PLY file of the C-alpha trace (Angstrom):
ply
format ascii 1.0
element vertex 677
property float x
property float y
property float z
element edge 676
property int vertex1
property int vertex2
end_header
29.13 -34.78 3.24
27.02 -33.74 5.98
27.71 -32.96 9.69
25.23 -36.03 10.60
27.34 -38.46 8.09
30.58 -37.06 9.37
29.84 -37.71 13.28
28.42 -40.77 12.41
31.55 -41.86 10.65
33.40 -40.55 13.55
31.62 -42.22 16.19
32.03 -45.79 14.31
35.90 -45.09 14.05
36.04 -44.09 17.67
34.20 -47.14 19.23
36.20 -49.36 16.83
39.96 -47.68 17.98
38.55 -47.86 21.80
37.98 -51.70 21.56
41.45 -52.17 20.07
43.77 -50.12 21.80
42.20 -49.75 25.49
43.18 -52.95 26.94
46.96 -52.56 25.88
49.33 -51.09 28.39
51.72 -49.73 26.33
49.08 -47.48 24.79
47.81 -46.21 27.99
51.63 -45.35 29.17
52.15 -43.48 25.49
48.59 -41.78 26.41
49.86 -40.83 29.96
53.31 -39.65 28.26
51.34 -37.25 26.09
49.50 -35.81 28.83
52.41 -35.16 30.82
54.14 -33.58 28.38
54.18 -29.94 27.14
51.04 -29.38 24.64
49.73 -26.24 23.22
46.37 -26.00 20.93
44.93 -23.60 18.99
41.09 -23.92 17.79
39.69 -21.04 15.36
36.28 -20.79 13.62
35.47 -18.07 11.29
31.76 -17.54 9.86
30.59 -15.15 6.77
26.92 -14.97 6.47
25.06 -12.60 4.29
21.95 -10.99 6.15
19.30 -10.12 3.50
17.28 -7.17 4.71
13.60 -8.76 4.61
11.64 -5.55 4.83
11.64 -4.81 0.94
10.62 -8.90 0.45
7.70 -8.54 3.03
6.39 -5.50 1.25
6.37 -6.65 -2.10
4.88 -9.93 -1.14
2.21 -7.83 0.65
1.05 -6.32 -2.56
1.16 -9.45 -4.76
-2.44 -10.26 -3.99
-3.90 -6.79 -4.64
-1.74 -6.58 -7.64
-3.02 -9.72 -9.26
-6.63 -8.72 -8.40
-6.17 -5.08 -10.18
-4.51 -6.79 -13.27
-7.32 -9.68 -13.56
-10.33 -6.92 -13.06
-8.75 -3.67 -14.94
-10.62 -0.47 -15.10
-11.99 0.83 -18.13
-14.35 3.35 -19.51
-16.08 4.15 -22.87
-14.04 6.52 -25.43
-16.66 8.24 -27.58
-15.23 9.80 -31.00
-17.55 11.74 -33.55
-16.68 12.03 -37.35
-19.14 13.49 -40.14
-18.90 10.95 -42.87
-20.61 10.66 -46.33
-23.96 9.00 -45.88
-22.61 6.05 -47.48
-20.03 5.30 -45.16
-22.16 5.70 -42.24
-22.07 2.47 -40.11
-24.90 3.16 -37.74
-27.32 6.23 -37.17
-27.96 7.14 -33.29
-30.06 9.63 -31.98
-27.13 12.07 -31.73
-27.05 11.62 -35.73
-30.10 12.93 -35.81
-30.09 15.66 -33.33
-26.76 16.60 -35.50
-28.72 16.74 -38.67
-31.45 18.20 -37.65
-29.12 21.47 -36.14
-27.04 21.27 -39.36
-29.77 21.50 -42.18
-26.90 22.11 -44.99
-26.14 18.84 -45.07
-29.32 17.69 -45.87
-29.36 16.81 -49.96
-33.13 16.06 -50.75
-36.42 15.91 -48.99
-39.25 13.97 -50.43
-42.30 14.17 -48.32
-41.32 12.74 -45.27
-38.20 11.16 -46.69
-35.33 12.80 -45.72
-31.91 12.09 -47.55
-28.89 13.73 -46.16
-25.39 14.08 -48.09
-23.09 13.94 -44.90
-24.02 12.52 -41.26
-22.47 12.75 -37.82
-20.85 9.07 -37.47
-20.43 8.10 -33.51
-17.83 5.83 -32.71
-17.73 4.06 -29.02
-15.06 1.71 -27.76
-13.45 0.45 -24.44
-10.17 2.12 -23.01
-7.58 1.18 -20.74
-5.87 4.33 -20.37
-7.45 5.85 -17.18
-5.02 7.26 -14.57
-5.34 4.43 -11.97
-4.40 1.90 -14.98
-1.51 4.02 -15.78
-0.51 3.99 -11.90
-0.29 0.28 -11.83
1.69 0.08 -15.22
4.18 2.61 -13.97
4.56 0.98 -10.73
5.08 -2.84 -12.23
8.10 -1.22 -14.40
9.26 0.39 -11.54
9.04 -2.67 -9.04
10.60 -5.27 -11.96
13.65 -2.75 -12.28
13.72 -2.53 -8.63
13.76 -6.20 -8.28
16.09 -7.14 -10.89
18.78 -5.02 -9.23
18.72 -6.48 -6.11
18.33 -10.19 -7.47
21.40 -9.44 -9.54
23.56 -8.32 -6.67
22.66 -11.15 -4.44
23.05 -14.15 -6.65
26.47 -12.64 -8.05
28.08 -12.73 -4.39
29.71 -15.65 -3.15
27.84 -18.22 -0.79
28.04 -18.00 2.88
31.25 -19.69 4.19
32.61 -21.13 7.19
36.16 -21.48 7.84
38.05 -24.02 11.08
41.28 -24.39 11.74
43.15 -26.49 14.32
47.02 -26.54 15.53
48.66 -28.75 17.94
52.35 -28.51 19.21
53.47 -31.01 21.46
57.18 -32.09 22.67
57.50 -35.26 25.18
60.12 -37.33 26.92
59.63 -41.25 26.44
62.25 -42.61 28.58
65.37 -41.51 26.91
63.32 -40.58 23.82
62.13 -37.17 22.84
58.79 -37.03 20.81
58.15 -33.22 18.88
54.60 -33.51 17.10
53.07 -31.07 15.07
49.45 -30.84 13.68
47.64 -28.30 11.61
44.59 -28.77 9.87
42.09 -26.08 8.47
38.81 -26.94 6.46
36.83 -24.11 4.33
33.16 -24.66 3.35
30.25 -22.95 1.42
26.43 -23.07 1.91
24.33 -22.39 -1.10
21.00 -21.16 -0.35
19.61 -21.86 -3.61
20.11 -25.67 -3.41
17.01 -27.43 -2.44
18.65 -30.22 -0.20
19.34 -27.46 2.98
16.95 -27.72 5.58
13.93 -25.45 5.71
11.77 -23.88 8.21
8.09 -23.45 7.92
8.92 -20.62 5.64
10.89 -20.49 2.76
14.79 -19.12 2.76
14.93 -15.43 2.01
16.64 -16.39 -1.38
13.68 -18.68 -2.83
11.11 -15.86 -1.74
13.47 -13.29 -3.93
13.46 -15.99 -6.82
9.49 -16.24 -6.34
8.71 -12.54 -6.40
11.24 -12.21 -9.19
8.96 -14.95 -11.17
5.63 -13.17 -10.12
6.42 -9.48 -11.01
7.94 -10.92 -14.39
4.59 -12.96 -15.12
2.76 -9.40 -14.21
5.13 -7.40 -16.52
4.25 -9.64 -19.39
0.59 -9.91 -18.89
-2.40 -8.86 -21.40
-2.75 -5.68 -19.12
0.97 -4.20 -19.67
0.73 -5.18 -23.37
-2.56 -3.26 -23.68
-1.18 -0.19 -22.01
2.44 -0.31 -23.83
1.99 3.03 -25.40
0.63 4.81 -22.65
2.11 7.52 -20.84
3.76 6.72 -17.37
2.51 8.85 -14.06
4.77 10.83 -12.26
4.81 11.77 -8.94
3.31 12.72 -6.57
0.62 10.48 -7.08
-3.07 12.12 -7.56
-4.88 10.40 -4.54
-8.12 9.80 -6.69
-11.38 8.29 -5.26
-10.39 4.79 -6.32
-6.74 5.11 -5.14
-7.82 6.54 -1.56
-10.60 4.41 -1.17
-10.18 0.88 -3.10
-8.45 -1.41 -0.53
-6.02 -3.15 -3.65
-5.23 0.60 -4.93
-4.14 1.60 -1.11
-1.83 -1.13 -1.04
-0.22 -0.48 -4.11
-0.04 3.42 -3.14
2.02 2.33 -0.10
4.30 -0.36 -2.19
4.86 3.01 -4.45
5.99 5.06 -1.28
7.83 2.11 -0.06
10.16 1.45 -3.09
10.73 5.35 -3.63
12.08 5.95 -0.25
14.16 2.67 0.01
18.00 3.31 -1.53
19.73 0.35 0.30
21.45 -2.63 -1.35
19.07 -4.80 0.47
21.96 -7.06 2.34
24.70 -7.06 4.98
27.80 -9.13 5.60
28.18 -10.55 9.15
31.59 -12.12 10.13
31.62 -14.23 12.86
34.80 -15.45 15.06
35.67 -17.47 17.67
38.63 -18.70 19.17
37.46 -21.47 21.40
39.36 -23.87 24.03
39.92 -27.31 23.55
37.88 -29.54 26.17
38.94 -32.85 27.87
37.04 -34.81 25.19
38.47 -33.24 22.01
42.25 -33.52 23.73
41.89 -36.98 24.31
40.96 -37.61 20.62
43.68 -35.58 19.90
46.27 -37.66 22.14
44.81 -41.03 20.13
45.93 -39.58 16.77
48.97 -38.72 18.20
49.61 -41.94 19.38
48.53 -43.53 16.26
50.86 -41.25 14.34
53.52 -41.89 16.40
53.20 -45.63 16.40
52.78 -45.56 12.18
55.98 -43.68 12.38
57.85 -46.25 14.60
56.53 -48.88 12.60
57.67 -47.96 9.78
61.26 -46.69 10.71
63.78 -49.00 9.43
66.81 -50.37 11.46
70.48 -49.56 10.23
71.42 -53.14 9.53
68.23 -53.60 7.51
68.61 -50.65 5.16
69.10 -51.68 1.47
70.48 -49.71 -1.57
72.72 -46.57 -1.00
73.54 -44.88 2.15
74.45 -40.97 1.78
77.32 -40.49 4.28
78.22 -37.08 5.85
80.53 -36.27 8.22
79.91 -34.30 11.31
82.56 -32.79 13.08
81.58 -32.31 17.17
82.95 -29.42 18.85
84.32 -29.06 22.00
82.12 -27.77 24.81
83.63 -24.90 26.43
84.83 -25.73 29.80
83.00 -25.05 33.12
83.49 -21.46 34.53
85.26 -23.18 37.65
88.14 -25.01 36.04
88.61 -21.75 33.93
88.90 -19.62 37.03
91.35 -22.69 38.36
93.34 -22.12 35.38
95.74 -19.68 36.41
97.50 -19.72 32.92
94.55 -17.73 31.34
94.18 -14.32 31.87
90.71 -12.75 33.05
90.34 -11.05 29.80
90.40 -14.37 27.95
87.75 -15.79 30.28
85.66 -13.17 29.71
86.33 -13.32 26.12
85.03 -17.31 26.13
81.86 -16.15 28.19
80.95 -13.17 25.68
81.23 -15.11 22.73
79.06 -17.75 24.18
76.84 -15.42 25.29
76.73 -13.83 21.85
75.96 -17.15 20.06
73.14 -17.93 22.15
71.72 -14.71 21.87
72.14 -14.83 17.91
70.31 -18.20 17.76
67.52 -17.06 20.25
66.90 -13.78 17.93
67.01 -15.76 14.96
64.26 -18.09 16.20
62.52 -15.31 17.62
62.50 -13.69 13.85
61.47 -16.39 12.27
58.22 -16.34 14.82
57.68 -13.11 14.18
57.86 -13.31 10.45
55.29 -16.17 10.51
52.85 -14.24 12.67
53.78 -10.98 10.39
52.81 -13.20 7.27
49.56 -14.77 8.77
48.49 -11.21 9.79
49.12 -9.61 6.63
47.26 -12.53 4.82
44.40 -11.67 7.18
44.45 -8.06 6.36
44.90 -8.26 2.64
41.81 -10.68 2.72
40.03 -8.14 4.76
40.86 -5.29 2.78
39.56 -7.20 -0.37
36.59 -8.00 1.25
36.25 -4.14 2.08
37.61 -2.93 -1.39
34.70 -5.07 -3.03
31.93 -4.02 -0.64
33.15 -0.05 -1.58
33.06 -1.10 -5.14
29.77 -1.95 -5.13
28.27 0.76 -3.14
30.16 2.96 -5.47
28.46 1.01 -8.43
25.31 1.15 -7.09
25.72 5.08 -6.91
26.83 5.41 -10.23
23.77 3.56 -11.81
21.31 5.61 -9.60
23.72 8.71 -10.88
22.84 7.64 -14.18
19.48 6.85 -13.53
18.78 10.38 -12.25
20.63 12.07 -15.18
18.38 9.81 -17.71
15.09 10.87 -15.68
16.24 14.54 -15.57
17.03 14.56 -19.23
13.57 12.54 -20.13
11.75 15.47 -17.86
13.74 18.10 -19.69
12.76 16.75 -23.04
8.52 16.22 -22.12
8.69 19.67 -20.84
10.01 20.87 -24.04
7.72 19.13 -25.88
4.87 20.21 -24.08
5.90 23.89 -24.36
5.95 23.36 -28.22
2.86 21.36 -28.16
1.11 24.16 -26.46
2.45 26.73 -28.49
1.15 25.06 -31.66
-2.11 24.67 -29.86
-2.69 28.77 -29.04
-1.71 29.45 -32.91
-4.34 27.12 -34.11
-6.61 27.93 -31.24
-6.27 31.48 -32.38
-6.81 31.06 -36.19
-10.20 28.57 -35.32
-11.45 31.59 -33.14
-10.88 33.79 -36.15
-13.00 31.83 -38.07
-15.37 30.91 -35.61
-15.88 34.74 -35.26
-16.27 35.06 -39.06
-18.98 32.48 -39.08
-20.48 33.53 -36.05
-21.14 37.06 -37.52
-22.46 35.28 -40.57
-24.92 32.78 -38.61
-25.97 35.86 -36.43
-26.90 38.08 -39.57
-28.95 34.96 -40.90
-30.58 34.42 -37.42
-31.47 38.25 -37.21
-33.20 38.09 -40.51
-35.00 34.68 -39.28
-36.21 36.20 -36.02
-37.67 39.31 -37.86
-39.82 36.83 -40.27
-40.65 34.80 -37.17
-41.71 38.09 -35.33
-43.71 38.98 -38.07
-45.83 35.65 -38.44
-46.13 35.30 -34.58
-47.75 39.15 -34.72
-50.43 37.68 -37.36
-51.12 34.47 -35.56
-51.82 36.84 -32.24
-54.11 38.89 -33.86
-56.16 36.15 -35.18
-56.08 34.51 -32.21
-57.15 37.73 -30.19
-60.32 37.84 -32.43
-61.11 34.25 -31.66
-60.76 34.99 -27.91
-63.07 38.02 -28.27
-65.96 35.96 -29.96
-65.46 33.28 -27.65
-65.76 35.67 -24.76
-68.79 37.07 -25.71
-70.70 33.65 -26.43
-69.43 32.73 -22.86
-70.85 35.92 -21.07
-74.23 35.24 -22.55
-74.21 31.38 -21.69
-73.31 32.55 -18.09
-76.55 34.87 -17.73
-78.76 32.08 -18.99
-77.18 30.07 -16.23
-77.63 32.53 -13.63
-81.00 33.23 -14.07
-82.05 29.46 -14.07
-79.85 28.98 -10.87
-81.57 32.18 -9.30
-85.21 30.31 -9.90
-84.03 27.26 -8.07
-82.57 29.21 -5.05
-86.31 31.26 -4.53
-88.26 27.75 -4.72
-85.55 26.07 -2.22
-85.85 28.66 0.20
-89.76 28.67 0.66
-89.58 24.58 1.21
-87.13 25.24 3.94
-89.27 27.85 5.62
-92.41 25.52 5.74
-90.52 22.60 7.39
-88.56 24.81 9.96
-92.31 25.87 11.21
-93.51 21.93 11.40
-90.40 21.26 13.40
-91.09 24.00 15.75
-94.40 22.45 16.45
-93.32 19.11 17.06
-90.46 20.18 19.40
-93.02 22.01 21.85
-95.40 19.21 22.07
-92.09 16.80 23.12
-90.84 19.40 25.79
-93.83 19.46 27.71
-94.12 15.74 27.97
-90.62 15.85 29.23
-91.14 18.32 32.09
-94.39 16.23 33.55
-91.84 13.04 33.86
-89.37 15.01 35.36
-91.37 16.74 38.26
-92.73 12.86 39.35
-89.35 11.62 39.21
-87.90 14.78 41.56
-90.84 13.72 44.09
-89.43 10.22 44.50
-85.75 10.98 44.88
-86.67 13.42 47.32
-88.71 10.77 49.63
-85.85 8.46 49.12
-83.00 11.09 49.87
-84.81 11.23 53.38
-85.09 7.65 54.02
-81.26 7.41 53.57
-80.34 10.28 55.52
-81.80 8.73 58.52
-80.16 5.48 58.11
-77.05 7.51 57.46
-77.34 9.15 60.70
-77.17 5.98 62.70
-74.14 4.68 61.08
-72.69 7.73 61.87
-73.10 7.53 65.22
-71.89 4.00 65.32
-68.84 4.73 63.23
-67.61 7.68 65.43
-67.35 5.48 68.26
-65.27 2.88 66.38
-63.41 6.13 65.07
-62.53 7.13 68.95
-60.93 3.75 69.41
-59.46 3.33 66.51
-57.69 6.65 66.77
-56.37 6.14 70.05
-54.68 2.75 69.10
-53.19 4.56 65.87
-52.21 7.43 68.47
-49.98 4.66 70.27
-48.85 3.13 67.23
-47.78 6.20 65.64
-45.59 7.36 68.83
-43.98 3.95 68.50
-43.51 4.43 64.51
-42.16 8.12 64.78
-39.44 7.04 67.33
-38.82 4.30 64.79
-38.65 6.74 61.99
-36.25 9.28 63.84
-33.81 6.67 64.19
-33.94 5.41 60.40
-34.36 9.09 59.33
-30.65 9.74 61.63
-29.47 6.79 59.93
-30.60 7.65 56.24
-29.10 11.05 56.85
-25.94 9.65 57.51
-26.02 7.32 54.83
-27.20 9.88 52.43
-24.30 12.20 53.72
-21.91 9.44 52.41
-23.44 8.77 49.59
-23.79 12.56 48.56
-19.71 12.61 49.17
-19.31 9.56 47.16
-21.51 10.94 44.33
-19.74 14.43 44.33
-16.53 12.41 44.13
-17.46 10.47 41.14
-19.20 13.49 39.81
-15.91 15.51 39.93
-14.06 12.18 38.44
-16.61 11.78 35.74
-16.55 15.51 34.92
-12.83 15.50 34.87
-12.97 12.15 32.62
-15.55 13.89 30.17
-13.61 16.93 29.76
-10.43 14.87 28.73
-12.74 13.01 26.32
-14.28 16.12 25.22
-10.96 17.80 24.40
-9.80 14.58 22.83
-12.73 14.34 20.91
-12.49 18.36 19.83
-9.04 17.43 18.97
-9.81 14.45 16.92
-12.76 16.41 15.46
-10.02 19.39 14.39
-7.99 16.68 12.91
-10.57 15.20 10.77
-11.94 18.59 9.55
-8.47 19.40 8.57
-8.03 16.09 6.95
-11.39 16.37 5.18
-10.50 20.11 4.07
-7.09 18.79 2.57
-8.98 15.85 0.90
-11.40 18.22 -0.59
-8.79 20.82 -1.66
-7.29 18.01 -3.72
-10.56 16.55 -4.83
-11.57 20.45 -6.37
-7.98 20.71 -8.05
-8.42 17.12 -9.54
-11.94 17.98 -10.23
-10.81 21.39 -11.73
-8.30 19.70 -13.68
-10.69 17.14 -15.15
-13.04 19.82 -15.87
-10.32 21.98 -17.81
-9.16 18.75 -19.61
-12.66 17.78 -20.58
-13.61 21.58 -21.70
-10.25 21.63 -23.73
-11.49 18.40 -25.56
-14.78 19.63 -26.11
-13.62 23.15 -27.48
-11.10 20.70 -29.81
-14.11 18.79 -30.91
-16.49 21.63 -31.72
-13.79 23.45 -33.25
-12.83 20.33 -35.50
-16.53 19.84 -35.87
-16.75 23.66 -37.40
-13.70 23.32 -39.30
-15.19 20.19 -41.03
-18.56 22.03 -41.72
-16.75 25.20 -42.80
-14.93 22.87 -45.22
-18.10 21.45 -46.58
-20.06 24.27 -46.88
-16.82 25.65 -48.81
-16.97 22.60 -50.82
-20.74 23.26 -51.42
-19.88 26.74 -52.29
-17.44 25.78 -54.80
-19.56 23.03 -56.56
-22.36 25.88 -57.26
-20.02 28.14 -58.47
-18.92 25.61 -61.02
-22.42 24.56 -61.55
-23.21 28.13 -62.48
-20.20 28.40 -64.38
-20.79 25.40 -66.43
-24.34 26.76 -66.82
-23.01 29.99 -68.00
-20.64 28.27 -70.55
-23.48 26.12 -71.83
-25.63 29.20 -72.02
-22.81 30.98 -73.80
-21.90 28.36 -76.44
-25.97 27.92 -77.27
-26.31 31.71 -77.91
-23.04 31.65 -79.96
-24.66 28.49 -82.03
-27.97 30.55 -82.24
-26.27 33.51 -83.69
-23.93 31.45 -86.34
-27.26 29.79 -87.54
0 1
1 2
2 3
3 4
4 5
5 6
6 7
7 8
8 9
9 10
10 11
11 12
12 13
13 14
14 15
15 16
16 17
17 18
18 19
19 20
20 21
21 22
22 23
23 24
24 25
25 26
26 27
27 28
28 29
29 30
30 31
31 32
32 33
33 34
34 35
35 36
36 37
37 38
38 39
39 40
40 41
41 42
42 43
43 44
44 45
45 46
46 47
47 48
48 49
49 50
50 51
51 52
52 53
53 54
54 55
55 56
56 57
57 58
58 59
59 60
60 61
61 62
62 63
63 64
64 65
65 66
66 67
67 68
68 69
69 70
70 71
71 72
72 73
73 74
74 75
75 76
76 77
77 78
78 79
79 80
80 81
81 82
82 83
83 84
84 85
85 86
86 87
87 88
88 89
89 90
90 91
91 92
92 93
93 94
94 95
95 96
96 97
97 98
98 99
99 100
100 101
101 102
102 103
103 104
104 105
105 106
106 107
107 108
108 109
109 110
110 111
111 112
112 113
113 114
114 115
115 116
116 117
117 118
118 119
119 120
120 121
121 122
122 123
123 124
124 125
125 126
126 127
127 128
128 129
129 130
130 131
131 132
132 133
133 134
134 135
135 136
136 137
137 138
138 139
139 140
140 141
141 142
142 143
143 144
144 145
145 146
146 147
147 148
148 149
149 150
150 151
151 152
152 153
153 154
154 155
155 156
156 157
157 158
158 159
159 160
160 161
161 162
162 163
163 164
164 165
165 166
166 167
167 168
168 169
169 170
170 171
171 172
172 173
173 174
174 175
175 176
176 177
177 178
178 179
179 180
180 181
181 182
182 183
183 184
184 185
185 186
186 187
187 188
188 189
189 190
190 191
191 192
192 193
193 194
194 195
195 196
196 197
197 198
198 199
199 200
200 201
201 202
202 203
203 204
204 205
205 206
206 207
207 208
208 209
209 210
210 211
211 212
212 213
213 214
214 215
215 216
216 217
217 218
218 219
219 220
220 221
221 222
222 223
223 224
224 225
225 226
226 227
227 228
228 229
229 230
230 231
231 232
232 233
233 234
234 235
235 236
236 237
237 238
238 239
239 240
240 241
241 242
242 243
243 244
244 245
245 246
246 247
247 248
248 249
249 250
250 251
251 252
252 253
253 254
254 255
255 256
256 257
257 258
258 259
259 260
260 261
261 262
262 263
263 264
264 265
265 266
266 267
267 268
268 269
269 270
270 271
271 272
272 273
273 274
274 275
275 276
276 277
277 278
278 279
279 280
280 281
281 282
282 283
283 284
284 285
285 286
286 287
287 288
288 289
289 290
290 291
291 292
292 293
293 294
294 295
295 296
296 297
297 298
298 299
299 300
300 301
301 302
302 303
303 304
304 305
305 306
306 307
307 308
308 309
309 310
310 311
311 312
312 313
313 314
314 315
315 316
316 317
317 318
318 319
319 320
320 321
321 322
322 323
323 324
324 325
325 326
326 327
327 328
328 329
329 330
330 331
331 332
332 333
333 334
334 335
335 336
336 337
337 338
338 339
339 340
340 341
341 342
342 343
343 344
344 345
345 346
346 347
347 348
348 349
349 350
350 351
351 352
352 353
353 354
354 355
355 356
356 357
357 358
358 359
359 360
360 361
361 362
362 363
363 364
364 365
365 366
366 367
367 368
368 369
369 370
370 371
371 372
372 373
373 374
374 375
375 376
376 377
377 378
378 379
379 380
380 381
381 382
382 383
383 384
384 385
385 386
386 387
387 388
388 389
389 390
390 391
391 392
392 393
393 394
394 395
395 396
396 397
397 398
398 399
399 400
400 401
401 402
402 403
403 404
404 405
405 406
406 407
407 408
408 409
409 410
410 411
411 412
412 413
413 414
414 415
415 416
416 417
417 418
418 419
419 420
420 421
421 422
422 423
423 424
424 425
425 426
426 427
427 428
428 429
429 430
430 431
431 432
432 433
433 434
434 435
435 436
436 437
437 438
438 439
439 440
440 441
441 442
442 443
443 444
444 445
445 446
446 447
447 448
448 449
449 450
450 451
451 452
452 453
453 454
454 455
455 456
456 457
457 458
458 459
459 460
460 461
461 462
462 463
463 464
464 465
465 466
466 467
467 468
468 469
469 470
470 471
471 472
472 473
473 474
474 475
475 476
476 477
477 478
478 479
479 480
480 481
481 482
482 483
483 484
484 485
485 486
486 487
487 488
488 489
489 490
490 491
491 492
492 493
493 494
494 495
495 496
496 497
497 498
498 499
499 500
500 501
501 502
502 503
503 504
504 505
505 506
506 507
507 508
508 509
509 510
510 511
511 512
512 513
513 514
514 515
515 516
516 517
517 518
518 519
519 520
520 521
521 522
522 523
523 524
524 525
525 526
526 527
527 528
528 529
529 530
530 531
531 532
532 533
533 534
534 535
535 536
536 537
537 538
538 539
539 540
540 541
541 542
542 543
543 544
544 545
545 546
546 547
547 548
548 549
549 550
550 551
551 552
552 553
553 554
554 555
555 556
556 557
557 558
558 559
559 560
560 561
561 562
562 563
563 564
564 565
565 566
566 567
567 568
568 569
569 570
570 571
571 572
572 573
573 574
574 575
575 576
576 577
577 578
578 579
579 580
580 581
581 582
582 583
583 584
584 585
585 586
586 587
587 588
588 589
589 590
590 591
591 592
592 593
593 594
594 595
595 596
596 597
597 598
598 599
599 600
600 601
601 602
602 603
603 604
604 605
605 606
606 607
607 608
608 609
609 610
610 611
611 612
612 613
613 614
614 615
615 616
616 617
617 618
618 619
619 620
620 621
621 622
622 623
623 624
624 625
625 626
626 627
627 628
628 629
629 630
630 631
631 632
632 633
633 634
634 635
635 636
636 637
637 638
638 639
639 640
640 641
641 642
642 643
643 644
644 645
645 646
646 647
647 648
648 649
649 650
650 651
651 652
652 653
653 654
654 655
655 656
656 657
657 658
658 659
659 660
660 661
661 662
662 663
663 664
664 665
665 666
666 667
667 668
668 669
669 670
670 671
671 672
672 673
673 674
674 675
675 676
């Protein structure tokens, strides 16, 4: 039942009880008597809560979308395999096949004009592959992530749910007239809360348990995707992770690298148990409610108490022998018949009896308290033992995992050593075979080059003879063309001389005409200048007078201006000094700021250079490794090809020997038949 339902039901009960008994005088009398009595209360609450570390949940949720993007769009490359096959098994003839056949003419079976029929040919197979380093990194990350989530999911959901416990104790002793009432109430409750149920109140975000279930479901879907099936047999990557261009620069792969580093460094269980305890005081409203319950129980008891005369059936009878109370000390002292020793003995016996009774009551209380404390300590010890056992179990699991990992790494190293040793042995044998074949090929090439030199020498001699004849014809043709060109130049020279003489005569006549025109023009200009000079003198006299008047006015104005200018200059000088001081301060501050910025930039530049240098070094190492792997692969392919060619040659040579042996056998048989005839 929810807290809201309990509150609602108790509120209705409280209203109903108040309406029934609030106006009754006897009920009010009982409530006052209880309030005046000796009452003690004890209200205790304890809460156990599992607190989940949300860091690992947040880290995984942050990487879900990048992982989904990579799995939906995996990177791939084209794998090319080459194989020499018989011509009837060739699927497709490519340019590589033709080039290879041109370099290995021993594979040509027959040539009919322009038609070439090979016996064997290079067949190139191309297919897509996902087994690149980046995809193997994501494959290994998903396997580690699935194991990481499963471990914490199993531990969290195997534990008990959150618990809350509440207990109330009340002890009362009151006097109601001649009646003494003793009342004891003890009640406790224990409840659990299941975070996996759907009826609990949720905040805007899902609860941690629901987020963990969602993460587990998504990771399991990733683990059973087609991407993981395609890479099932690939080799997992081992740390440290290589920072390839894709892993370093692609946003999705960077997020996956961050997740790898987080789960590798995270060694915690993922949760902790928090115990909260409160020992509260009972407030006045709560006391009033408890007094009402006390009154109700008292009325219930009194209502069901049967009077002696109304008892039906058999009654158990038990005799109680009353004991005589000891007389008061005064009476004992006044009784002269009793000695002091006897009086002391009576008092001592009575004190011992009371003391024993008191000690027995205290022992019972101490025993109850001790039992309660022992039970609480035992419960805490059990919780601590469970926690320590869980920690020990996790350590054992981690230890076994590390041992398995170490054994696997040792096994892989051993296999790698054996593989390298085998490859070295094979490479050595292949190298020896290659050297022998290379030597034979060199001899053949030497003979071919010798023949080629002789052929080239003959061709060069014929070409030299042709060039000599062509040169002689070219010299004769050039001589004829030179004579014709010389004759043309002489004629052209004569024509140019005649043209120059004609132009000189025309130029002299033109110059004479221009001189006459210039003389007339000069005379006119002289007369005009003299008239203008006279007018200018008159104007200059009038202007001189005006200038004197103007200068006098300007002198007075200038004196006034100079006075104002001096005052302005003084003000400007003062402002300039202040401005210069301010500028000097600003320059000093700016220079200081620039120096700080320069130092910061220099520091940042140095750090950036160091980072770039490290990245370049890493990239060089990666490229060197890739290049070495590629060279090794090419060498292996070339060695394989050469081995196949050698086998083909050996097979051809064997077939040729068999053919020759068959022909010899036929020839012997023929000769034997002829001899017999």
